[in-house]
C-alpha positions, 0 to 999 in steps of 0.5 A: 664448282666452288663457292663465291668468296667475298670480303666485305668492307666498311668503317662501322661493325654493326654494318657490317654484321648484317651483311655477314649474316645476310649474307652467309644465309646463302650456301653458295656464298663464303667470306674470305675477309672484313676490313673497316678501310680501305687500305685493309681492303687492298691488302685482304683482296691481294690476300684471299683472291675473292669473286666479289668486294662488297664495300662503302664508298665513305671510307675512312682514308682511302675511298671505295672509289680509290680502294676499285681503281687500285684493286681493278688493276691487280685484281681485273677479275675481283667484281666490285660492288660499291654502297652510297647514301647518295646516287650522285650521277658524277660519282656514279660515272667515277665508280663506272671508269674505276671499274665497278659492277654494281653501285646500290644506295645502302639502304636497299634490301636483301633480296635486291642485294642478293639479285645484284651479287648473282649478276656481277658473278655471272660478269654482268655489270647492273651499274648500267641498269642504273644508269639506265633507270635513274633518269637525271643520273643517265644525264650525267653519266653521257655528258660526263662521257662525251665530255670525255670524248671532247677531252680524248686527242684521238689518235686514229678513227679505225678500230680493231674491232669486227663489225659484229664486235663493235654491234655487241659492244654497243649493247653491252653500252647500253645495259644489256646483259649476255642473255639480251645481246643473245637474244636480239642478235640470234646467237647464244650466249657462248657465243657473246661470252666470245666475243666480248674475251675477243674485246677485251683482248683486242683493247688490251682492258680488264672489264666491259666498261673500261672498254666501252669507255675506251671505245667510245671515246675513240667514237668506235661505237655511241649510245643512246639513253633514254631521254637521249 
């Protein structure tokens, strides 16, 4: 398997230098480009087609959330990991809606970032773990999703998804990994992946997060978070 290609995006060269040092210490990773602002980042992703993007939210000009939305529109399979100095729930909601896979504190330790890199490369969404792990963030995210359901003019209560696909999607929304879903439903990991692929195809969305938002808006699934 080819090395995982990564683009680094941060306004400060010193921060990028630290990231570069750690990333290149792992033989499974390679860096295909670095950018100091959002516009450069979008161009780099178009040109190098990386697997992952490591990016600061607070960028000059086009911020990291806007860049994420632009990247996911044209490169839906790129995993985006955002760094931020704030774990504000509203920002997390925006990140989820932008298709971001992980939303991390800027002072994260390397071992935790490395674990996140591996998870996102496998197609997982650690941003769900953040929602579940921080009650104050979880409550804001759930409230925002509920408002989205209220605001959405539901066109139909019919769901094109099978009962099993809805079951899988509810577990995805609850932050379960493919392996955890497989264990809970007593099916293989490959079967879970097949269900997820079918869900994305039927809903005509690019990633798991978009599928969850789409289904929640239409009332097909519900998510119960801790303390709710």
